[in-house]
MDTraj code that builds the backbone (N, CA, C; nanometers):
import mdtraj as md
import numpy as np

residues = "MET GLU SER ALA ASP ARG GLN SER GLN SER GLU THR LEU SER THR ALA LEU ARG LEU ILE ARG THR HIS ARG ARG LEU ARG ALA ALA ASP VAL ALA LYS SER MET ASN MET ALA LEU ARG SER TYR GLU HIS PHE GLU SER GLY GLY GLY ARG ILE ASN ILE GLU ARG VAL HIS ARG PHE ALA GLU VAL THR ASP SER ASP PRO HIS ALA ILE LEU ALA ALA LEU ALA LEU GLY SER PRO ALA PHE ALA LEU ARG CYS ALA ASP ASN LYS LEU ALA THR ILE LEU ALA VAL VAL LEU GLN GLU PHE ASP GLU GLU ALA GLY ASP ALA ILE ALA GLU LEU GLU SER LEU THR ILE ILE ASN THR PHE THR LYS ALA LEU ARG GLU LEU ALA ALA GLN SER VAL ARG ARG GLU SER ALA ALA ASP ALA TRP LEU GLU GLU ARG ARG HIS ARG LEU VAL SER PRO THR GLY ASP ASP GLY GLY SER ASP LYS GLY ALA PRO".split()
xyz = np.array([
    [1.9653, 1.2636, -2.3112],
    [1.8770, 1.3184, -2.2085],
    [1.7318, 1.2878, -2.2418],
    [1.6944, 1.3011, -2.3700],
    [1.5563, 1.2773, -2.4092],
    [1.5148, 1.1339, -2.3806],
    [1.6026, 1.0364, -2.4045],
    [1.5662, 0.8971, -2.3771],
    [1.5559, 0.8725, -2.2261],
    [1.6351, 0.9428, -2.1459],
    [1.6231, 0.9306, -2.0005],
    [1.4900, 0.9876, -1.9534],
    [1.4479, 1.1004, -2.0130],
    [1.3174, 1.1577, -1.9795],
    [1.2056, 1.0629, -2.0194],
    [1.2183, 1.0028, -2.1381],
    [1.1163, 0.9094, -2.1852],
    [1.1105, 0.7883, -2.0931],
    [1.2260, 0.7389, -2.0485],
    [1.2305, 0.6254, -1.9560],
    [1.1625, 0.6610, -1.8257],
    [1.1928, 0.7798, -1.7744],
    [1.1331, 0.8238, -1.6496],
    [0.9815, 0.8382, -1.6644],
    [0.9364, 0.8932, -1.7757],
    [0.7929, 0.9066, -1.7985],
    [0.7271, 0.7702, -1.8125],
    [0.7944, 0.6764, -1.8777],
    [0.7400, 0.5413, -1.8905],
    [0.7241, 0.4754, -1.7545],
    [0.8246, 0.4923, -1.6701],
    [0.8172, 0.4361, -1.5347],
    [0.7062, 0.5028, -1.4535],
    [0.6928, 0.6335, -1.4675],
    [0.5879, 0.7068, -1.3965],
    [0.4509, 0.6604, -1.4441],
    [0.4332, 0.6496, -1.5758],
    [0.3060, 0.6033, -1.6310],
    [0.2745, 0.4629, -1.5827],
    [0.3708, 0.3751, -1.5906],
    [0.3506, 0.2372, -1.5486],
    [0.3085, 0.2296, -1.4024],
    [0.3787, 0.3007, -1.3172],
    [0.3462, 0.2988, -1.1747],
    [0.2080, 0.3587, -1.1494],
    [0.1769, 0.4696, -1.2163],
    [0.0463, 0.5340, -1.1982],
    [-0.0671, 0.4407, -1.2397],
    [-0.0536, 0.3777, -1.3549],
    [-0.1583, 0.2873, -1.4030],
    [-0.1769, 0.1694, -1.3076],
    [-0.0662, 0.1137, -1.2634],
    [-0.0726, -0.0005, -1.1719],
    [-0.1340, 0.0395, -1.0372],
    [-0.0957, 0.1568, -0.9862],
    [-0.1519, 0.2048, -0.8595],
    [-0.3039, 0.2197, -0.8692],
    [-0.3492, 0.2796, -0.9772],
    [-0.4931, 0.3010, -0.9943],
    [-0.5652, 0.1687, -1.0117],
    [-0.5111, 0.0820, -1.0964],
    [-0.5767, -0.0470, -1.1205],
    [-0.5877, -0.1275, -0.9916],
    [-0.4813, -0.1316, -0.9130],
    [-0.4870, -0.2087, -0.7886],
    [-0.5749, -0.1393, -0.6847],
    [-0.5771, -0.0068, -0.6849],
    [-0.6660, 0.0679, -0.5946],
    [-0.8124, 0.0329, -0.6246],
    [-0.8417, 0.0138, -0.7501],
    [-0.9769, -0.0224, -0.7917],
    [-1.0029, -0.1737, -0.7794],
    [-0.8992, -0.2456, -0.7367],
    [-0.9074, -0.3913, -0.7198],
    [-0.9466, -0.4628, -0.8480],
    [-0.8825, -0.4194, -0.9558],
    [-0.9061, -0.4801, -1.0862],
    [-0.7833, -0.5594, -1.1282],
    [-0.8086, -0.6659, -1.1994],
    [-0.6989, -0.7439, -1.2572],
    [-0.6660, -0.6856, -1.3939],
    [-0.5427, -0.7050, -1.4374],
    [-0.5007, -0.6566, -1.5689],
    [-0.5916, -0.7129, -1.6779],
    [-0.6295, -0.8381, -1.6646],
    [-0.7161, -0.9004, -1.7658],
    [-0.8521, -0.8311, -1.7719],
    [-0.9038, -0.7886, -1.6577],
    [-1.0329, -0.7198, -1.6549],
    [-1.0238, -0.5847, -1.7251],
    [-0.9189, -0.5110, -1.6973],
    [-0.9011, -0.3799, -1.7589],
    [-0.8779, -0.3970, -1.9091],
    [-0.7964, -0.4937, -1.9465],
    [-0.7700, -0.5188, -2.0886],
    [-0.9004, -0.5481, -2.1623],
    [-0.9818, -0.6333, -2.1050],
    [-1.1085, -0.6692, -2.1685],
    [-1.1990, -0.5462, -2.1814],
    [-1.2086, -0.4673, -2.0753],
    [-1.2926, -0.3477, -2.0779],
    [-1.2413, -0.2432, -2.1768],
    [-1.1113, -0.2437, -2.2013],
    [-1.0528, -0.1503, -2.2974],
    [-1.0517, -0.2086, -2.4387],
    [-1.1064, -0.3285, -2.4546],
    [-1.1064, -0.3981, -2.5844],
    [-0.9655, -0.4178, -2.6383],
    [-0.8780, -0.4607, -2.5482],
    [-0.7385, -0.4853, -2.5851],
    [-0.7033, -0.6284, -2.5502],
    [-0.6102, -0.6836, -2.6246],
    [-0.5543, -0.8127, -2.5878],
    [-0.4758, -0.7928, -2.4578],
    [-0.4757, -0.8945, -2.3739],
    [-0.4059, -0.8835, -2.2456],
    [-0.2599, -0.8446, -2.2656],
    [-0.1954, -0.9060, -2.3615],
    [-0.0538, -0.8770, -2.3857],
    [-0.0333, -0.7301, -2.4259],
    [-0.1230, -0.6772, -2.5065],
    [-0.1141, -0.5354, -2.5463],
    [-0.1369, -0.4453, -2.4260],
    [-0.2332, -0.4827, -2.3423],
    [-0.2585, -0.4032, -2.2226],
    [-0.1366, -0.4061, -2.1306],
    [-0.0807, -0.5231, -2.1095],
    [0.0373, -0.5356, -2.0230],
    [0.1519, -0.4500, -2.0755],
    [0.1671, -0.4430, -2.2078],
    [0.2699, -0.3580, -2.2686],
    [0.2398, -0.2106, -2.2377],
    [0.1129, -0.1724, -2.2498],
    [0.0692, -0.0360, -2.2182],
    [0.0944, -0.0051, -2.0710],
    [0.0498, -0.0946, -1.9808],
    [0.0649, -0.0705, -1.8373],
    [0.2111, -0.0691, -1.7954],
    [0.2961, -0.1383, -1.8672],
    [0.4379, -0.1383, -1.8320],
    [0.5088, -0.0126, -1.8815],
    [0.4335, 0.0737, -1.9512],
    [0.4932, 0.1976, -2.0014],
    [0.5673, 0.1774, -2.1314],
    [0.5437, 0.0638, -2.1968],
    [0.6116, 0.0347, -2.3226],
    [0.5603, 0.1224, -2.4352],
    [0.6480, 0.1559, -2.5258],
    [0.6104, 0.2366, -2.6414],
    [0.5895, 0.3826, -2.6046],
    [0.5422, 0.4568, -2.7026],
    [0.5138, 0.5993, -2.6809],
    [0.3854, 0.6143, -2.5995],
    [0.3767, 0.7235, -2.5287],
    [0.2573, 0.7498, -2.4489],
    [0.1405, 0.7730, -2.5440],
    [0.0350, 0.6968, -2.5238],
    [-0.0830, 0.7015, -2.6089],
    [-0.1951, 0.7684, -2.5286],
    [-0.2239, 0.8935, -2.5619],
    [-0.3221, 0.9714, -2.4862],
    [-0.4601, 0.9086, -2.4951],
    [-0.4951, 0.8560, -2.6108],
    [-0.6259, 0.7912, -2.6256],
    [-0.6381, 0.6724, -2.5304],
    [-0.5333, 0.5940, -2.5190],
    [-0.5366, 0.4796, -2.4265],
    [-0.5437, 0.5250, -2.2816],
    [-0.4738, 0.6321, -2.2482],
    [-0.4805, 0.6844, -2.1117],
    [-0.6247, 0.7227, -2.0795],
    [-0.6915, 0.7879, -2.1735],
    [-0.8312, 0.8273, -2.1517],
    [-0.9228, 0.7053, -2.1417],
    [-0.8993, 0.6042, -2.2238],
    [-0.9807, 0.4814, -2.2151],
    [-0.9566, 0.4112, -2.0824],
    [-0.8296, 0.4043, -2.0403],
    [-0.7969, 0.3449, -1.9104],
    [-0.8706, 0.4184, -1.7988],
    [-0.8670, 0.5517, -1.8029],
    [-0.9321, 0.6322, -1.6999],
    [-1.0827, 0.6080, -1.6993],
    [-1.1409, 0.5937, -1.8153],
    [-1.2846, 0.5665, -1.8226],
    [-1.3166, 0.4304, -1.7611],
    [-1.2376, 0.3310, -1.7951],
    [-1.2598, 0.1950, -1.7451],
    [-1.2387, 0.1870, -1.5941],
    [-1.1421, 0.2615, -1.5426],
    [-1.1091, 0.2549, -1.3996],
    [-1.1733, 0.3681, -1.3192],
    [-1.2555, 0.4491, -1.3836],
    [-1.3186, 0.5642, -1.3189],
    [-1.2131, 0.6476, -1.2466],
    [-1.1121, 0.6878, -1.3226],
    [-1.0053, 0.7699, -1.2664],
    [-0.9926, 0.8979, -1.3493],
    [-0.8894, 0.9739, -1.3263],
    [-0.8720, 1.1066, -1.3856],
    [-0.7634, 1.1028, -1.4929],
    [-0.8018, 1.1063, -1.6216],
    [-0.7001, 1.0983, -1.7271],
    [-0.6040, 1.2165, -1.7253],
    [-0.6536, 1.3334, -1.6907],
    [-0.5671, 1.4515, -1.6868],
    [-0.4660, 1.4424, -1.5723],
    [-0.5047, 1.3778, -1.4636],
    [-0.4113, 1.3581, -1.3520],
    [-0.3041, 1.2567, -1.3901],
    [-0.3418, 1.1550, -1.4669],
    [-0.2425, 1.0569, -1.5121],
    [-0.1386, 1.1274, -1.5987],
    [-0.1853, 1.2108, -1.6912],
    [-0.0927, 1.2833, -1.7782],
    [-0.0124, 1.3874, -1.6999],
    [-0.0763, 1.4543, -1.6044],
    [-0.0031, 1.5514, -1.5210],
    [0.1028, 1.4807, -1.4371],
    [0.0733, 1.3585, -1.3944],
    [0.1698, 1.2813, -1.3152],
    [0.3010, 1.2644, -1.3906],
    [0.2928, 1.2552, -1.5227],
    [0.4145, 1.2419, -1.6040],
    [0.4990, 1.3680, -1.5938],
    [0.4348, 1.4834, -1.6021],
    [0.5076, 1.6105, -1.5926],
    [0.5607, 1.6329, -1.4513],
    [0.4841, 1.5880, -1.3517],
    [0.5246, 1.6070, -1.2124],
    [0.6253, 1.5019, -1.1658],
    [0.6323, 1.3902, -1.2386],
    [0.7171, 1.2799, -1.1945],
    [0.6614, 1.2146, -1.0701],
    [0.5272, 1.2173, -1.0560],
    [0.4620, 1.1672, -0.9349],
    [0.3458, 1.0747, -0.9698],
    [0.3710, 0.9447, -0.9761],
    [0.2607, 0.8513, -1.0018],
    [0.1528, 0.8608, -0.8938],
    [0.1930, 0.8955, -0.7724],
    [0.0970, 0.9069, -0.6628],
    [-0.0048, 1.0173, -0.6893],
    [0.0340, 1.1203, -0.7644],
    [-0.0599, 1.2277, -0.7977],
    [-0.1788, 1.1712, -0.8752],
    [-0.1531, 1.0816, -0.9676],
    [-0.2616, 1.0205, -1.0453],
    [-0.3568, 0.9449, -0.9539],
    [-0.3028, 0.8738, -0.8576],
    [-0.3861, 0.7998, -0.7627],
    [-0.4624, 0.8952, -0.6710],
    [-0.3955, 0.9989, -0.6238],
    [-0.4606, 1.0946, -0.5333],
    [-0.5804, 1.1633, -0.5985],
    [-0.5763, 1.1776, -0.7308],
    [-0.6836, 1.2459, -0.8042],
    [-0.7842, 1.1495, -0.8653],
    [-0.7630, 1.0202, -0.8491],
    [-0.8495, 0.9210, -0.9142],
    [-0.9950, 0.9375, -0.8739],
    [-1.0217, 0.9640, -0.7479],
    [-1.1601, 0.9731, -0.7009],
    [-1.2196, 1.1124, -0.7161],
    [-1.1426, 1.2163, -0.6869],
    [-1.2003, 1.3511, -0.6899],
    [-1.1857, 1.4217, -0.8248],
    [-1.1076, 1.3649, -0.9159],
    [-1.0915, 1.4182, -1.0526],
    [-1.0371, 1.5618, -1.0533],
    [-0.9468, 1.5907, -0.9604],
    [-0.8925, 1.7255, -0.9459],
    [-0.8363, 1.7808, -1.0765],
    [-0.7557, 1.7053, -1.1488],
    [-0.6913, 1.7574, -1.2701],
    [-0.7929, 1.7799, -1.3813],
    [-0.8934, 1.6950, -1.3909],
    [-0.9977, 1.7157, -1.4912],
    [-1.0791, 1.8400, -1.4569],
    [-1.1101, 1.8582, -1.3290],
    [-1.1812, 1.9787, -1.2863],
    [-1.0994, 2.1024, -1.3217],
    [-0.9690, 2.0975, -1.2953],
    [-0.8822, 2.2101, -1.3284],
    [-0.8835, 2.2366, -1.4788],
    [-0.8794, 2.1316, -1.5600],
    [-0.8829, 2.1486, -1.7057],
    [-1.0142, 2.2129, -1.7506],
    [-1.1250, 2.1706, -1.6910],
    [-1.2552, 2.2289, -1.7262],
    [-1.2601, 2.3762, -1.6865],
    [-1.2123, 2.4075, -1.5664],
    [-1.2122, 2.5463, -1.5202],
    [-1.1211, 2.6312, -1.6092],
    [-1.0061, 2.5776, -1.6485],
    [-0.9168, 2.6515, -1.7392],
    [-0.9821, 2.6736, -1.8755],
    [-1.0558, 2.5736, -1.9226],
    [-1.1257, 2.5883, -2.0502],
    [-1.2292, 2.7006, -2.0410],
    [-1.3057, 2.7023, -1.9323],
    [-1.4044, 2.8080, -1.9126],
    [-1.3364, 2.9444, -1.8993],
    [-1.2242, 2.9498, -1.8290],
    [-1.1475, 3.0733, -1.8141],
    [-1.1008, 3.1228, -1.9502],
    [-1.0525, 3.0322, -2.0337],
    [-1.0077, 3.0677, -2.1687],
    [-1.1226, 3.1258, -2.2507],
    [-1.2394, 3.0630, -2.2403],
    [-1.3560, 3.1112, -2.3153],
    [-1.4024, 3.2475, -2.2653],
    [-1.4005, 3.2685, -2.1350],
    [-1.4498, 3.3931, -2.0770],
    [-1.3491, 3.5076, -2.0901],
    [-1.2232, 3.4805, -2.0603],
    [-1.1227, 3.5872, -2.0582],
    [-1.0611, 3.6125, -2.1952],
    [-1.0530, 3.5090, -2.2760],
    [-1.0001, 3.5251, -2.4118],
    [-0.8613, 3.5862, -2.4148],
    [-0.8448, 3.6844, -2.5020],
    [-0.7140, 3.7469, -2.5232],
    [-0.6608, 3.8205, -2.4002],
    [-0.7475, 3.8532, -2.3063],
    [-0.7026, 3.9212, -2.1837],
    [-0.6074, 3.8330, -2.1026],
    [-0.6114, 3.7035, -2.1267],
    [-0.5202, 3.6121, -2.0561],
    [-0.3752, 3.6510, -2.0817],
    [-0.3459, 3.6927, -2.2035],
    [-0.2083, 3.7290, -2.2397],
    [-0.1578, 3.8491, -2.1604],
    [-0.2482, 3.9292, -2.1063],
    [-0.2103, 4.0494, -2.0319],
    [-0.1810, 4.0208, -1.8847],
    [-0.2123, 3.9005, -1.8374],
    [-0.1889, 3.8677, -1.6966],
    [-0.0394, 3.8596, -1.6680],
    [-0.0021, 3.9108, -1.5537],
    [0.1374, 3.9045, -1.5095],
    [0.1660, 3.7667, -1.4518],
    [0.2815, 3.7123, -1.4796],
    [0.3194, 3.5800, -1.4285],
    [0.3112, 3.5732, -1.2774],
    [0.3585, 3.6754, -1.2093],
    [0.3575, 3.6757, -1.0632],
    [0.2145, 3.6732, -1.0090],
    [0.1227, 3.7418, -1.0750],
    [-0.0182, 3.7401, -1.0344],
    [-0.0752, 3.5994, -1.0475],
    [-0.0424, 3.5334, -1.1559],
    [-0.0900, 3.3963, -1.1784],
    [-0.0336, 3.3031, -1.0717],
    [0.0961, 3.3136, -1.0480],
    [0.1613, 3.2298, -0.9471],
    [0.0978, 3.2517, -0.8105],
    [0.0819, 3.3765, -0.7716],
    [0.0249, 3.4073, -0.6400],
    [-0.1187, 3.3584, -0.6279],
    [-0.1976, 3.3752, -0.7328],
    [-0.3372, 3.3337, -0.7307],
    [-0.3495, 3.1830, -0.7173],
    [-0.2746, 3.1103, -0.7986],
    [-0.2809, 2.9644, -0.7915],
    [-0.2243, 2.9120, -0.6597],
    [-0.1158, 2.9713, -0.6143],
    [-0.0571, 2.9285, -0.4875],
    [-0.1559, 2.9479, -0.3730],
    [-0.2212, 3.0639, -0.3686],
    [-0.3194, 3.0916, -0.2642],
    [-0.4358, 2.9934, -0.2716],
    [-0.4876, 2.9703, -0.3910],
    [-0.6020, 2.8799, -0.4077],
    [-0.5658, 2.7365, -0.3680],
    [-0.4501, 2.6896, -0.4084],
    [-0.4109, 2.5521, -0.3769],
    [-0.3770, 2.5358, -0.2287],
    [-0.3193, 2.6377, -0.1688],
    [-0.2945, 2.6310, -0.0235],
    [-0.4264, 2.6252, 0.0531],
    [-0.5260, 2.7001, 0.0063],
    [-0.6572, 2.6987, 0.0709],
    [-0.7219, 2.5611, 0.0562],
    [-0.7095, 2.4997, -0.0608],
    [-0.7612, 2.3633, -0.0785],
    [-0.6940, 2.2663, 0.0179],
    [-0.5628, 2.2772, 0.0305],
    [-0.4902, 2.1889, 0.1225],
    [-0.5345, 2.2130, 0.2665],
    [-0.5524, 2.3387, 0.3029],
    [-0.5962, 2.3711, 0.4396],
    [-0.7360, 2.3169, 0.4655],
    [-0.8257, 2.3262, 0.3671],
    [-0.9605, 2.2716, 0.3834],
    [-0.9553, 2.1211, 0.4051],
    [-0.8682, 2.0550, 0.3337],
    [-0.8531, 1.9106, 0.3485],
    [-0.8091, 1.8759, 0.4897],
    [-0.7114, 1.9490, 0.5415],
    [-0.6609, 1.9251, 0.6766],
    [-0.7696, 1.9548, 0.7793],
    [-0.8424, 2.0666, 0.7596],
    [-0.9495, 2.1012, 0.8537],
    [-1.0585, 1.9943, 0.8530],
    [-1.0954, 1.9457, 0.7357],
    [-1.1987, 1.8417, 0.7283],
    [-1.1526, 1.7149, 0.7967],
    [-1.0260, 1.6786, 0.7746],
    [-0.9724, 1.5582, 0.8377],
    [-0.9710, 1.5746, 0.9894],
    [-0.9300, 1.6919, 1.0368],
    [-0.9283, 1.7179, 1.1807],
    [-1.0692, 1.7161, 1.2376],
    [-1.1624, 1.7743, 1.1643],
    [-1.3017, 1.7759, 1.2106],
    [-1.3576, 1.6341, 1.2147],
    [-1.3249, 1.5540, 1.1158],
    [-1.3721, 1.4154, 1.1128],
    [-1.3110, 1.3365, 1.2288],
    [-1.1821, 1.3565, 1.2545],
    [-1.1164, 1.2879, 1.3665],
    [-1.1800, 1.3287, 1.4999],
    [-1.2068, 1.4579, 1.5170],
    [-1.2669, 1.5062, 1.6416],
    [-1.4078, 1.4492, 1.6580],
    [-1.4838, 1.4470, 1.5507],
    [-1.6192, 1.3916, 1.5542],
    [-1.6162, 1.2455, 1.5980],
    [-1.5272, 1.1680, 1.5362],
    [-1.5163, 1.0262, 1.5681],
    [-1.4718, 1.0058, 1.7123],
    [-1.3723, 1.0792, 1.7559],
    [-1.3211, 1.0648, 1.8922],
    [-1.4300, 1.0975, 1.9941],
    [-1.5081, 1.1996, 1.9650],
    [-1.6155, 1.2411, 2.0555],
    [-1.7236, 1.1337, 2.0686],
    [-1.7451, 1.0554, 1.9649],
    [-1.8561, 0.9600, 1.9647],
    [-1.8144, 0.8141, 1.9800],
    [-1.6871, 0.7855, 1.9643],
    [-1.6377, 0.6480, 1.9663],
    [-1.6725, 0.5755, 2.0962],
    [-1.6737, 0.6465, 2.2078],
    [-1.6984, 0.5841, 2.3382],
    [-1.8377, 0.5227, 2.3482],
    [-1.9293, 0.5626, 2.2620],
    [-2.0655, 0.5087, 2.2663],
    [-2.0761, 0.3664, 2.2129],
    [-1.9770, 0.3237, 2.1376],
    [-1.9818, 0.1906, 2.0779],
    [-1.9614, 0.0822, 2.1828],
    [-2.0208, -0.0301, 2.1582],
    [-2.0018, -0.1461, 2.2452],
    [-1.8697, -0.2093, 2.2060],
    [-1.7894, -0.2430, 2.3056],
    [-1.6590, -0.3014, 2.2754],
    [-1.6758, -0.4447, 2.2252],
    [-1.5781, -0.4961, 2.1530],
    [-1.5872, -0.6328, 2.1003],
    [-1.5984, -0.7392, 2.2102],
    [-1.5550, -0.7076, 2.3301],
    [-1.5624, -0.8051, 2.4393],
    [-1.6993, -0.8048, 2.5048],
    [-1.7849, -0.7104, 2.4627],
    [-1.9197, -0.7056, 2.5165],
    [-1.9319, -0.6243, 2.6433],
    [-1.8191, -0.5695, 2.6940],
    [-1.8314, -0.4875, 2.8147],
    [-1.8571, -0.3426, 2.7741],
    [-1.8638, -0.2559, 2.8684],
    [-1.8998, -0.1180, 2.8390],
    [-1.7773, -0.0270, 2.8261],
    [-1.6686, -0.0806, 2.7764],
    [-1.5516, 0.0007, 2.7526],
    [-1.4469, -0.0091, 2.8608],
    [-1.4499, -0.1141, 2.9394],
    [-1.3413, -0.1332, 3.0329],
    [-1.3814, -0.1274, 3.1780],
    [-1.5079, -0.0983, 3.2068],
    [-1.5454, -0.0957, 3.3482],
    [-1.5536, -0.2376, 3.4023],
    [-1.5515, -0.2497, 3.5325],
    [-1.5537, -0.3813, 3.5954],
    [-1.6945, -0.4248, 3.6345],
    [-1.7988, -0.3538, 3.5863],
    [-1.9353, -0.3920, 3.6203],
    [-1.9638, -0.5315, 3.5706],
    [-2.0187, -0.6127, 3.6546],
    [-2.0586, -0.7489, 3.6166],
    [-1.9423, -0.8448, 3.6027],
    [-1.8224, -0.8034, 3.6405],
    [-1.7073, -0.8926, 3.6283],
    [-1.7139, -0.9962, 3.7400],
    [-1.6814, -1.1225, 3.7128],
    [-1.6864, -1.2261, 3.8157],
    [-1.5838, -1.2059, 3.9235],
])
top = md.Topology()
chain = top.add_chain()
for i, resn in enumerate(residues, 1):
    res = top.add_residue(resn, chain, resSeq=i)
    for name in ("N", "CA", "C"):
        top.add_atom(name, md.element.get_by_symbol(name[0]), res)
traj = md.Trajectory(xyz[None], top)
């Protein structure tokens, strides 16, 4: 079972790294050079070969301006797409920073929190984030739809009217 988990994590890591690298429109050779690695060593890393190297994941994230914590979380989630989804907004790194601050502020009181309270709090917060994303997307779509008619069409007419037609 452990080797199957390791295989699955290797595949997840490989896919996540490749998704991010191609999203950034970088070649493997470019990333290898920026990471100070031989191309062959980088290709082995990107293919998920060997044990997961956290230092390399962080160097990769730095070179590709992505989220190292999201790449590592993607392994636990089994979702390479999660690493890509967080590449620009650094969601997992932000969460790690907030958790670090929470640990410093709350200290030993953390141990007194009820599991159900934690679950409910995180579920509510993450649902609100998802709802904000949907609302922003809807607002952006409505804004664009409302203003799109002002653009000149590629044919040079005013959007389909027959004015000036021969």
